[in-house]
All heavy atoms as an XYZ file, in Angstrom:
830
protein
N      -8.668      6.572      7.396
C      -7.445      6.731      6.647
C      -6.266      6.456      7.598
O      -6.123      7.116      8.622
C      -7.403      8.153      6.092
C      -6.343      8.365      5.090
S      -6.507      9.874      4.093
C      -7.355     11.023      5.094
N      -5.452      5.487      7.236
C      -4.320      5.085      8.071
C      -3.078      5.906      7.728
O      -2.910      6.368      6.598
C      -4.036      3.606      7.875
N      -2.213      6.048      8.703
C      -0.936      6.718      8.478
C       0.053      5.723      7.862
O      -0.188      4.506      7.883
C      -0.348      7.248      9.789
O      -0.020      6.131     10.626
C      -1.327      8.178     10.504
N       1.167      6.226      7.363
C       2.193      5.338      6.816
C       2.742      4.411      7.888
O       3.023      3.242      7.614
C       3.325      6.153      6.182
C       3.002      6.804      4.835
C       4.206      7.595      4.331
C       2.573      5.780      3.814
N       2.893      4.900      9.110
C       3.387      4.037     10.191
C       2.395      2.927     10.516
O       2.791      1.795     10.793
C       3.711      4.857     11.442
C       4.992      5.645     11.283
O       5.807      5.372     10.408
N       5.169      6.631     12.135
N       1.103      3.239     10.484
C       0.098      2.205     10.727
C       0.112      1.163      9.612
O       0.028     -0.041      9.874
C      -1.294      2.831     10.844
C      -1.478      3.646     12.106
C      -2.756      4.469     12.087
O      -3.212      4.926     11.039
N      -3.334      4.663     13.266
N       0.228      1.626      8.378
C       0.318      0.687      7.255
C       1.609     -0.124      7.350
O       1.617     -1.324      7.052
C       0.254      1.433      5.925
C      -1.081      2.087      5.581
C      -0.966      2.869      4.281
C      -2.190      1.066      5.499
N       2.685      0.522      7.775
C       3.959     -0.178      7.943
C       3.866     -1.287      8.970
O       4.424     -2.377      8.778
N       3.156     -1.030     10.043
C       2.944     -2.063     11.058
C       2.172     -3.237     10.466
O       2.499     -4.402     10.714
C       2.193     -1.472     12.267
O       2.989     -0.421     12.832
C       1.916     -2.521     13.326
N       1.181     -2.949      9.638
C       0.421     -4.022      8.982
C       1.302     -4.830      8.039
O       1.148     -6.053      7.918
C      -0.783     -3.433      8.244
C      -1.864     -2.985      9.195
C      -2.985     -2.238      8.544
N      -3.584     -2.931      7.401
C      -4.505     -2.371      6.620
N      -4.939     -1.142      6.869
N      -5.013     -3.035      5.602
N       2.233     -4.164      7.357
C       3.166     -4.869      6.468
C       4.028     -5.825      7.288
O       4.196     -6.998      6.918
C       4.058     -3.877      5.685
C       5.176     -4.607      4.952
C       3.229     -3.056      4.712
N       4.564     -5.346      8.396
C       5.404     -6.197      9.252
C       4.615     -7.377      9.810
O       5.142     -8.482      9.923
C       6.014     -5.365     10.378
C       7.057     -4.334      9.941
C       7.406     -3.401     11.089
C       8.302     -5.020      9.408
N       3.359     -7.154     10.124
C       2.524     -8.255     10.601
C       2.246     -9.254      9.482
O       2.256    -10.461      9.702
C       1.210     -7.716     11.182
C       1.402     -6.985     12.482
C       0.175     -6.230     12.939
O      -0.734     -5.952     12.163
N       0.145     -5.888     14.225
N       2.030     -8.757      8.285
C       1.785     -9.645      7.149
C       3.004    -10.524      6.864
O       2.863    -11.692      6.503
C       1.429     -8.832      5.903
C       1.142     -9.660      4.689
S       0.589     -8.629      3.348
C      -0.687     -9.673      2.701
N       4.183     -9.947      7.026
C       5.423    -10.693      6.809
C       5.774    -11.583      8.004
O       6.777    -12.288      7.980
C       6.574     -9.728      6.523
C       6.484     -8.949      5.217
C       7.587     -7.906      5.150
C       6.551     -9.893      4.021
N       4.958    -11.496      9.052
C       5.157    -12.243     10.290
C       6.481    -11.901     10.975
O       7.091    -12.716     11.653
C       5.020    -13.745     10.049
C       3.628    -14.129      9.589
C       3.458    -15.614      9.353
O       4.421    -16.379      9.468
O       2.312    -16.007      9.045
N       6.921    -10.662     10.777
C       8.079    -10.123     11.474
C       7.629     -9.598     12.827
O       8.405     -9.527     13.768
C       8.728     -8.986     10.639
C       9.814     -8.262     11.401
C       9.258     -9.536      9.322
N       6.373     -9.270     12.911
C       5.795     -8.617     14.071
C       4.515     -9.344     14.467
O       3.682     -9.658     13.610
C       5.466     -7.165     13.691
C       5.123     -6.167     14.746
C       6.284     -5.962     15.707
C       4.788     -4.846     14.092
N       4.375     -9.631     15.741
C       3.142    -10.241     16.236
C       2.070     -9.169     16.379
O       2.369     -7.969     16.396
C       3.395    -10.916     17.576
N       0.838     -9.580     16.498
C      -0.287     -8.648     16.557
C      -0.197     -7.667     17.718
O      -0.631     -6.532     17.607
C      -1.592     -9.421     16.634
N       0.386     -8.082     18.838
C       0.426     -7.207     20.013
C       1.791     -6.560     20.241
O       2.019     -5.970     21.282
C       0.000     -7.991     21.254
C       0.893     -9.209     21.497
O       1.709     -9.553     20.652
N       0.727     -9.858     22.633
N       2.701     -6.674     19.292
C       4.041     -6.096     19.430
C       4.113     -4.700     18.825
O       3.387     -4.394     17.875
C       5.072     -6.962     18.690
C       5.532     -8.180     19.414
C       6.636     -8.877     18.628
O       6.292     -9.645     17.721
O       7.820     -8.612     18.903
N       5.027     -3.921     19.331
C       5.321     -2.616     18.737
C       6.436     -2.798     17.706
O       7.336     -3.610     17.898
C       5.759     -1.641     19.817
N       6.351     -2.045     16.643
C       7.344     -2.158     15.569
C       8.662     -1.515     15.973
O       8.684     -0.456     16.600
C       6.812     -1.494     14.308
N       9.755     -2.163     15.599
C      11.087     -1.592     15.779
C      11.197     -0.404     14.821
O      10.827     -0.515     13.651
C      12.136     -2.660     15.464
C      13.537     -2.130     15.596
O      14.024     -2.019     16.728
O      14.148     -1.827     14.542
N      11.702      0.744     15.276
C      11.794      1.920     14.404
C      12.581      1.676     13.117
O      12.219      2.197     12.057
C      12.479      2.972     15.280
C      12.157      2.571     16.681
C      12.106      1.067     16.657
N      13.641      0.886     13.183
C      14.435      0.613     11.974
C      13.631     -0.220     10.977
O      13.663      0.046      9.770
C      15.723     -0.103     12.346
N      12.909     -1.218     11.473
C      12.061     -2.037     10.591
C      10.944     -1.199      9.994
O      10.626     -1.319      8.808
C      11.454     -3.212     11.364
C      12.484     -4.253     11.773
O      13.614     -4.238     11.235
O      12.148     -5.083     12.645
N      10.368     -0.349     10.814
C       9.297      0.521     10.343
C       9.791      1.470      9.259
O       9.100      1.705      8.260
C       8.710      1.296     11.525
C       7.345      1.913     11.331
C       6.315      0.890     10.872
C       6.889      2.574     12.615
N      10.999      1.978      9.416
C      11.576      2.869      8.403
C      11.742      2.147      7.068
O      11.482      2.718      6.005
C      12.917      3.418      8.877
N      12.144      0.889      7.120
C      12.310      0.097      5.893
C      10.973     -0.061      5.178
O      10.866      0.170      3.973
C      12.932     -1.288      6.202
C      12.839     -2.209      4.998
C      14.372     -1.131      6.646
N       9.937     -0.454      5.911
C       8.656     -0.694      5.248
C       7.972      0.604      4.809
O       7.253      0.602      3.809
C       7.703     -1.579      6.084
C       8.242     -2.973      6.214
C       7.400     -0.995      7.420
N       8.225      1.695      5.492
C       7.683      2.981      5.026
C       8.309      3.339      3.679
O       7.616      3.827      2.774
C       7.890      4.098      6.076
C       7.657      5.476      5.473
C       6.961      3.883      7.263
N       9.593      3.067      3.508
C      10.231      3.285      2.207
C       9.597      2.395      1.133
O       9.405      2.822     -0.005
C      11.736      3.022      2.286
C      12.499      4.084      3.046
C      12.304      5.467      2.448
O      12.335      5.660      1.239
N      12.079      6.446      3.311
N       9.250      1.180      1.487
C       8.597      0.262      0.538
C       7.174      0.722      0.231
O       6.697      0.562     -0.892
C       8.600     -1.172      1.070
C       9.976     -1.725      1.331
C      10.880     -1.661      0.109
C      12.243     -2.235      0.421
N      13.185     -2.132     -0.683
N       6.484      1.309      1.215
C       5.165      1.880      0.956
C       5.267      3.047     -0.024
O       4.418      3.197     -0.909
C       4.512      2.334      2.265
C       3.969      1.220      3.149
C       3.762      1.717      4.572
C       2.675      0.660      2.575
N       6.310      3.842      0.127
C       6.533      4.945     -0.815
C       6.813      4.401     -2.209
O       6.296      4.921     -3.205
C       7.686      5.826     -0.341
C       7.347      6.644      0.877
C       8.534      7.467      1.353
C       8.195      8.266      2.597
N       9.341      9.058      3.074
N       7.606      3.339     -2.298
C       7.899      2.719     -3.590
C       6.619      2.170     -4.220
O       6.410      2.290     -5.436
C       8.935      1.610     -3.429
N       5.750      1.580     -3.394
C       4.472      1.080     -3.896
C       3.633      2.238     -4.439
O       3.027      2.128     -5.507
C       3.721      0.349     -2.783
N       3.621      3.341     -3.714
C       2.861      4.512     -4.155
C       3.365      5.000     -5.514
O       2.568      5.273     -6.411
C       2.972      5.631     -3.116
C       2.269      6.881     -3.515
N       0.892      6.982     -3.559
C       2.754      8.087     -3.900
C       0.563      8.201     -3.949
N       1.673      8.891     -4.155
N       4.679      5.088     -5.667
C       5.228      5.558     -6.935
C       4.904      4.584     -8.064
O       4.602      4.997     -9.184
C       6.734      5.783     -6.822
C       7.082      6.802     -5.752
C       8.134      6.612     -4.884
C       6.314      7.956     -5.580
C       8.425      7.531     -3.879
C       6.604      8.877     -4.583
C       7.659      8.664     -3.749
O       7.947      9.574     -2.764
N       4.915      3.286     -7.775
C       4.550      2.285     -8.786
C       3.083      2.447     -9.194
O       2.756      2.385    -10.385
C       4.806      0.877     -8.252
N       2.216      2.674     -8.224
C       0.802      2.869     -8.542
C       0.583      4.174     -9.301
O      -0.275      4.246    -10.182
C      -0.051      2.842     -7.269
C      -0.089      1.508     -6.582
C      -0.079      1.433     -5.194
C      -0.129      0.321     -7.297
C      -0.130      0.211     -4.541
C      -0.176     -0.909     -6.657
C      -0.175     -0.969     -5.283
N       1.359      5.197     -8.980
C       1.245      6.479     -9.704
C       1.654      6.314    -11.158
O       1.007      6.852    -12.058
C       2.118      7.558     -9.046
C       1.687      8.051     -7.692
C       0.433      8.877     -7.742
N       0.560     10.016     -8.634
C       0.445     11.277     -8.265
N       0.192     11.570     -7.015
N       0.547     12.236     -9.142
N       2.726      5.570    -11.402
C       3.194      5.341    -12.770
C       2.112      4.627    -13.590
O       1.938      4.905    -14.771
C       4.511      4.523    -12.763
C       4.853      3.993    -14.127
C       5.649      5.379    -12.230
N       1.394      3.715    -12.943
C       0.315      2.984    -13.617
C      -0.988      3.780    -13.658
O      -2.006      3.268    -14.120
C       0.069      1.647    -12.904
C       1.248      0.714    -12.937
C       0.974     -0.523    -12.119
O       0.019     -1.247    -12.382
N       1.805     -0.771    -11.121
N      -0.949      5.006    -13.129
C      -2.114      5.897    -13.057
C      -3.257      5.284    -12.259
O      -4.426      5.425    -12.589
C      -2.567      6.311    -14.459
C      -1.515      7.110    -15.199
C      -1.966      7.585    -16.567
O      -3.096      7.255    -17.000
O      -1.180      8.296    -17.209
N      -2.892      4.582    -11.182
C      -3.887      3.969    -10.301
C      -4.049      4.732     -8.996
O      -4.970      4.442     -8.236
C      -3.491      2.519     -9.988
C      -3.498      1.561    -11.170
C      -2.944      0.209    -10.762
C      -4.900      1.429    -11.739
N      -3.163      5.673     -8.725
C      -3.216      6.434     -7.470
C      -3.328      7.921     -7.790
O      -2.367      8.530     -8.250
C      -1.971      6.160     -6.640
N      -4.487      8.468     -7.521
C      -4.720      9.895     -7.774
C      -4.690     10.684     -6.471
O      -5.320     11.720     -6.356
C      -6.058     10.079     -8.478
N      -3.952     10.201     -5.492
C      -3.880     10.820     -4.175
C      -2.422     10.895     -3.754
O      -1.550     10.346     -4.405
C      -4.689      9.997     -3.165
C      -4.395      8.535     -3.250
C      -3.346      7.862     -2.691
C      -5.109      7.557     -3.999
N      -3.373      6.530     -3.032
C      -4.455      6.326     -3.836
C      -6.260      7.604     -4.797
C      -4.900      5.148     -4.433
C      -6.698      6.435     -5.384
C      -6.024      5.220     -5.203
N      -2.181     11.550     -2.643
C      -0.818     11.651     -2.127
C      -0.601     10.582     -1.064
O      -1.535      9.891     -0.656
C      -0.567     13.040     -1.499
O      -1.337     13.136     -0.302
C      -0.916     14.164     -2.459
N       0.633     10.475     -0.604
C       0.947      9.528      0.464
C       0.257      9.888      1.770
O       0.089      9.042      2.639
C       2.460      9.487      0.696
C       3.251      8.630     -0.288
C       4.735      8.913     -0.167
C       2.969      7.162     -0.056
N      -0.133     11.136      1.922
C      -0.772     11.579      3.160
C      -2.280     11.365      3.186
O      -2.906     11.563      4.222
C      -0.476     13.059      3.408
C       0.988     13.296      3.621
O       1.665     12.475      4.224
N       1.502     14.406      3.124
N      -2.866     10.998      2.052
C      -4.327     10.805      2.032
C      -4.724      9.553      1.247
O      -5.610      9.589      0.411
C      -5.040     12.052      1.515
C      -4.665     12.402      0.082
O      -3.710     11.810     -0.456
O      -5.339     13.265     -0.499
N      -4.070      8.442      1.562
C      -4.390      7.166      0.926
C      -5.800      6.766      1.372
O      -6.064      6.657      2.570
C      -3.371      6.080      1.327
C      -1.976      6.471      0.855
C      -3.776      4.720      0.757
C      -0.864      5.602      1.404
N      -6.714      6.562      0.417
C      -8.081      6.209      0.808
C      -8.163      4.818      1.438
O      -7.298      3.972      1.213
C      -8.862      6.271     -0.507
C      -7.849      6.240     -1.576
C      -6.550      6.698     -1.014
N      -9.206      4.598      2.191
C      -9.380      3.326      2.893
C      -9.336      2.129      1.949
O      -8.730      1.111      2.263
C     -10.706      3.310      3.664
C     -10.729      4.316      4.806
O      -9.645      4.747      5.241
O     -11.831      4.661      5.256
N      -9.969      2.255      0.775
C     -10.018      1.125     -0.148
C      -8.652      0.767     -0.717
O      -8.458     -0.338     -1.225
C     -11.015      1.378     -1.290
C     -10.580      2.457     -2.253
C      -9.714      2.184     -3.309
C     -11.044      3.750     -2.113
C      -9.323      3.181     -4.193
C     -10.661      4.756     -2.991
C      -9.796      4.463     -4.033
N      -7.686      1.681     -0.638
C      -6.358      1.439     -1.193
C      -5.359      0.929     -0.155
O      -4.239      0.561     -0.520
C      -5.826      2.725     -1.833
N      -5.749      0.876      1.098
C      -4.798      0.470      2.141
C      -4.277     -0.946      1.938
O      -3.072     -1.176      1.991
C      -5.446      0.598      3.523
C      -5.631      2.029      3.961
C      -6.312      2.157      5.310
O      -6.517      1.127      5.992
O      -6.625      3.289      5.691
N      -5.158     -1.894      1.707
C      -4.715     -3.284      1.553
C      -3.819     -3.467      0.321
O      -2.793     -4.152      0.408
C      -5.913     -4.237      1.504
C      -5.517     -5.691      1.623
C      -4.852     -6.056      2.957
O      -4.981     -5.306      3.941
O      -4.198     -7.114      3.003
N      -4.129     -2.856     -0.832
C      -3.195     -2.956     -1.947
C      -1.805     -2.394     -1.618
O      -0.791     -2.967     -2.024
C      -3.873     -2.147     -3.058
C      -5.323     -2.286     -2.768
C      -5.412     -2.281     -1.269
N      -1.749     -1.308     -0.862
C      -0.455     -0.756     -0.461
C       0.289     -1.739      0.443
O       1.496     -1.939      0.299
C      -0.635      0.585      0.261
C      -0.684      1.770     -0.670
C      -1.810      2.031     -1.443
C       0.385      2.639     -0.778
C      -1.865      3.113     -2.299
C       0.350      3.727     -1.627
C      -0.782      3.963     -2.392
O      -0.818      5.031     -3.240
N      -0.424     -2.351      1.373
C       0.191     -3.311      2.287
C       0.720     -4.515      1.502
O       1.849     -4.970      1.716
C      -0.806     -3.747      3.381
C      -0.282     -4.926      4.177
C      -1.109     -2.574      4.312
N      -0.081     -5.019      0.573
C       0.343     -6.166     -0.232
C       1.594     -5.848     -1.045
O       2.549     -6.634     -1.074
C      -0.791     -6.587     -1.178
C      -1.981     -7.290     -0.545
C      -3.141     -7.353     -1.529
C      -1.586     -8.678     -0.090
N       1.596     -4.705     -1.720
C       2.735     -4.356     -2.566
C       3.979     -4.095     -1.725
O       5.073     -4.548     -2.067
C       2.408     -3.127     -3.418
C       3.502     -2.787     -4.414
S       3.731     -4.026     -5.702
C       2.473     -3.519     -6.854
N       3.831     -3.390     -0.622
C       4.981     -3.111      0.242
C       5.523     -4.393      0.862
O       6.742     -4.555      1.003
C       4.604     -2.104      1.328
N       4.646     -5.309      1.223
C       5.091     -6.595      1.774
C       5.904     -7.357      0.740
O       6.942     -7.949      1.059
C       3.898     -7.421      2.238
N       5.455     -7.339     -0.495
C       6.209     -8.001     -1.567
C       7.587     -7.372     -1.724
O       8.595     -8.069     -1.830
C       5.430     -7.918     -2.885
C       6.166     -8.523     -4.036
C       6.205     -9.895     -4.211
C       6.840     -7.719     -4.949
C       6.893    -10.464     -5.261
C       7.537     -8.272     -6.010
C       7.564     -9.649     -6.169
N       7.638     -6.038     -1.711
C       8.901     -5.329     -1.896
C       9.847     -5.488     -0.703
O      11.069     -5.481     -0.868
C       8.630     -3.839     -2.144
C       7.878     -3.503     -3.434
C       7.497     -2.031     -3.456
C       8.686     -3.883     -4.663
N       9.298     -5.650      0.488
C      10.122     -5.727      1.700
C      10.484     -7.151      2.097
O      11.331     -7.347      2.968
C       9.393     -5.052      2.862
N       9.869     -8.135      1.492
C      10.042     -9.526      1.927
C      11.508     -9.947      1.979
O      11.966    -10.512      2.976
C       9.248    -10.460      1.027
N      12.261     -9.675      0.950
C      13.666    -10.095      0.911
C      14.483     -9.441      2.023
O      15.383    -10.075      2.587
C      14.273     -9.783     -0.447
N      14.163     -8.209      2.351
C      14.872     -7.498      3.420
C      14.745     -8.225      4.748
O      15.668     -8.222      5.560
C      14.321     -6.063      3.556
O      14.429     -5.418      2.289
C      15.077     -5.274      4.599
N      13.604     -8.858      4.958
C      13.343     -9.548      6.225
C      13.490    -11.064      6.100
O      13.019    -11.818      6.948
C      11.946     -9.181      6.740
C      11.822     -7.726      7.084
C      11.200     -6.843      6.216
C      12.363     -7.234      8.256
C      11.109     -5.491      6.525
C      12.271     -5.888      8.574
C      11.645     -5.012      7.704
N      14.156    -11.504      5.034
C      14.408    -12.940      4.784
C      13.122    -13.759      4.772
O      13.062    -14.861      5.307
C      15.391    -13.498      5.812
O      16.600    -12.783      5.772
N      12.101    -13.196      4.158
C      10.819    -13.872      4.013
C      10.601    -14.131      2.529
O      10.901    -13.267      1.695
C       9.666    -12.993      4.567
C       8.317    -13.627      4.321
C       9.881    -12.720      6.044
N      10.103    -15.293      2.201
C       9.813    -15.598      0.797
C       8.619    -14.756      0.342
O       7.541    -14.845      0.931
C       9.514    -17.076      0.629
N       8.797    -13.940     -0.699
C       7.683    -13.112     -1.156
C       6.644    -13.963     -1.887
O       6.973    -14.924     -2.563
C       8.337    -12.112     -2.102
C       9.556    -12.800     -2.593
C      10.011    -13.701     -1.478
N       5.405    -13.595     -1.721
C       4.321    -14.249     -2.433
C       4.160    -13.532     -3.772
O       3.845    -12.342     -3.810
C       3.029    -14.170     -1.612
C       1.886    -14.907     -2.234
O       1.782    -15.036     -3.442
N       0.996    -15.397     -1.396
N       4.363    -14.245     -4.861
C       4.316    -13.641     -6.193
C       2.931    -13.105     -6.551
O       2.795    -12.300     -7.474
C       4.768    -14.656     -7.232
N       1.912    -13.511     -5.824
C       0.548    -13.050     -6.095
C       0.266    -11.669     -5.510
O      -0.659    -10.989     -5.943
C      -0.464    -14.059     -5.534
C      -0.420    -15.410     -6.207
S      -0.839    -15.334     -7.962
C      -2.542    -14.873     -7.867
N       1.034    -11.243     -4.519
C       0.746     -9.977     -3.847
C       0.727     -8.776     -4.785
O      -0.211     -7.985     -4.732
C       1.708     -9.754     -2.689
C       1.500    -10.664     -1.517
C       0.388    -11.427     -1.247
C       2.413    -10.918     -0.466
N       0.570    -12.129     -0.085
C       1.801    -11.856      0.417
C       3.687    -10.471     -0.176
C       2.427    -12.317      1.561
C       4.308    -10.931      0.970
C       3.686    -11.848      1.833
N       1.734     -8.577     -5.658
C       1.672     -7.387     -6.518
C       0.499     -7.432     -7.497
O      -0.134     -6.414     -7.762
C       3.008     -7.371     -7.266
C       3.764     -8.548     -6.826
C       2.986     -9.299     -5.821
N       0.207     -8.624     -8.018
C      -0.909     -8.757     -8.954
C      -2.237     -8.482     -8.240
O      -3.102     -7.784     -8.764
C      -0.919    -10.158     -9.569
C      -1.960    -10.318    -10.643
S      -2.029    -11.930    -11.472
C      -0.714    -12.865    -10.800
N      -2.366     -9.004     -7.049
C      -3.582     -8.786     -6.273
C      -3.747     -7.306     -5.925
O      -4.838     -6.753     -6.030
C      -3.537     -9.626     -5.003
C      -4.807     -9.634     -4.205
C      -4.700    -10.546     -2.979
O      -3.689    -11.212     -2.756
N      -5.741    -10.561     -2.176
N      -2.652     -6.661     -5.544
C      -2.694     -5.235     -5.203
C      -3.112     -4.394     -6.401
O      -3.995     -3.526     -6.302
C      -1.327     -4.778     -4.692
N      -2.493     -4.660     -7.537
C      -2.802     -3.900     -8.745
C      -4.242     -4.137     -9.193
O      -4.945     -3.195     -9.560
C      -1.819     -4.282     -9.870
O      -0.487     -4.040     -9.403
C      -2.058     -3.467    -11.122
N      -4.678     -5.381     -9.132
C      -6.053     -5.713     -9.536
C      -7.071     -5.000     -8.656
O      -8.063     -4.455     -9.156
C      -6.278     -7.235     -9.486
O      -5.349     -7.862    -10.369
C      -7.688     -7.608     -9.900
N      -6.833     -4.972     -7.343
C      -7.766     -4.296     -6.440
C      -7.867     -2.808     -6.750
O      -8.964     -2.237     -6.755
C      -7.348     -4.497     -4.984
C      -7.666     -5.869     -4.443
C      -7.337     -6.006     -2.966
O      -7.500     -5.025     -2.221
O      -6.922     -7.104     -2.579
N      -6.732     -2.175     -7.031
C      -6.772     -0.740     -7.346
C      -7.412     -0.495     -8.709
O      -8.131      0.494     -8.886
C      -5.365     -0.141     -7.303
C      -4.840      0.153     -5.908
C      -3.456      0.789     -5.988
C      -5.777      1.061     -5.137
N      -7.169     -1.380     -9.675
C      -7.810     -1.226    -10.980
C      -9.319     -1.352    -10.863
O     -10.065     -0.601    -11.486
C      -7.276     -2.265    -11.968
C      -5.888     -1.969    -12.459
C      -5.304     -3.097    -13.294
O      -5.668     -4.258    -13.142
N      -4.375     -2.753    -14.168
N      -9.773     -2.299    -10.067
C     -11.221     -2.466     -9.861
C     -11.823     -1.224     -9.210
O     -12.914     -0.786     -9.577
C     -11.501     -3.690     -9.004
C     -11.291     -4.983     -9.756
C     -11.564     -6.182     -8.889
N     -11.362     -7.398     -9.665
C     -11.154     -8.581     -9.132
N     -11.128     -8.730     -7.814
N     -10.983     -9.634     -9.897
N     -11.134     -0.673     -8.236
C     -11.629      0.538     -7.578
C     -11.672      1.709     -8.555
O     -12.622      2.498     -8.550
C     -10.753      0.881     -6.377
N     -10.671      1.798     -9.411
C     -10.627      2.892    -10.387
C     -11.734      2.756    -11.422
O     -12.200      3.758    -11.973
C      -9.269      2.920    -11.082
N     -12.186      1.539    -11.680
C     -13.218      1.301    -12.685
C     -14.632      1.394    -12.153
O     -15.578      1.254    -12.916
C     -13.009     -0.080    -13.329
C     -11.775     -0.112    -14.198
O     -11.356      0.902    -14.731
N     -11.180     -1.278    -14.333
N     -14.779      1.617    -10.842
C     -16.120      1.762    -10.285
C     -16.764      3.030    -10.829
O     -16.102      4.063    -10.979
C     -16.067      1.841     -8.758
C     -15.731      0.548     -8.030
C     -15.572      0.819     -6.539
C     -16.804     -0.495     -8.269
N     -18.047      2.974    -11.126
C     -18.708      4.187    -11.603
C     -18.777      5.235    -10.500
O     -18.842      4.901     -9.321
C     -20.111      3.705    -11.992
C     -20.307      2.434    -11.240
C     -18.946      1.839    -11.024
N     -18.759      6.473    -10.893
C     -18.851      7.572     -9.932
C     -20.207      7.521     -9.244
O     -21.239      7.312     -9.881
C     -18.657      8.909    -10.635
N     -20.212      7.699     -7.935
C     -21.455      7.655     -7.161
C     -22.095      9.027     -7.035
O     -23.203      9.157     -6.550
C     -21.166      7.087     -5.779
N     -21.381     10.029     -7.488
C     -21.867     11.388     -7.331
C     -21.531     12.148     -8.605
O     -20.859     11.648     -9.503
C     -21.189     12.046     -6.119
C     -21.983     13.221     -5.578
O     -23.047     13.547     -6.152
O     -21.551     13.805     -4.574
N     -21.968     13.372     -8.691
C     -21.673     14.207     -9.832
C     -20.178     14.549     -9.823
O     -19.615     14.901     -8.791
C     -22.482     15.519     -9.769
O     -23.857     15.165     -9.651
C     -22.243     16.366    -10.990
N     -19.559     14.430    -10.967
C     -18.159     14.774    -11.104
C     -18.061     16.203    -11.622
O     -18.602     16.516    -12.676
C     -17.454     13.821    -12.100
O     -17.662     12.478    -11.647
C     -15.972     14.124    -12.191
N     -17.382     17.074    -10.872
C     -17.275     18.461    -11.314
C     -16.377     18.597    -12.543
O     -15.383     17.870    -12.670
C     -16.674     19.185    -10.111
C     -15.978     18.127     -9.343
C     -16.721     16.845     -9.610
N     -16.739     19.462    -13.430
C     -15.940     19.710    -14.637
C     -14.819     20.689    -14.309
O     -14.974     21.573    -13.471
C     -16.815     20.282    -15.745
N     -13.714     20.514    -14.994
C     -12.599     21.453    -14.868
C     -12.348     22.079    -16.222
O     -12.171     21.367    -17.209
C     -11.335     20.730    -14.387
C     -11.421     20.254    -12.960
C     -10.093     19.706    -12.456
O      -9.037     20.142    -12.959
O     -10.130     18.843    -11.576
N     -12.353     23.366    -16.261
C     -12.133     24.076    -17.501
C     -10.754     24.704    -17.508
O     -10.324     25.283    -16.525
C     -13.203     25.167    -17.678
C     -14.597     24.599    -17.751
C     -15.410     24.568    -16.632
C     -15.080     24.064    -18.944
C     -16.678     24.036    -16.686
C     -16.347     23.533    -19.000
C     -17.143     23.510    -17.876
O     -18.391     22.977    -17.937
N     -10.074     24.562    -18.596
C      -8.715     25.112    -18.721
C      -8.680     26.194    -19.743
O      -9.294     26.218    -20.726
C      -7.724     24.019    -19.107
C      -7.622     22.951    -18.053
C      -8.336     21.767    -18.146
C      -6.817     23.127    -16.952
C      -8.240     20.793    -17.191
C      -6.706     22.160    -15.980
C      -7.422     20.977    -16.105
């Protein structure tokens, strides 16, 4: 499970703002962390994220990076790829549609 700063670094690398061996500028990192939060809220609205920002599962990391990169592209004067949000959403939908591998506990109200 990656932290928001680690995911933010991946976003900057995807946008080619940051080379693989460079450290992220704190101001740039702050911008992309805000975009990661925006991506999380978008996924929550679509009922694709049943977790918090502090426990993003491994399978959801790349969709978060794709969506945040799309949202942050204009900030860094990079042309956004229109496929990124669709790809991110599709990956999370596929993960949500996977059958449960274990017994699902019942909740009684």
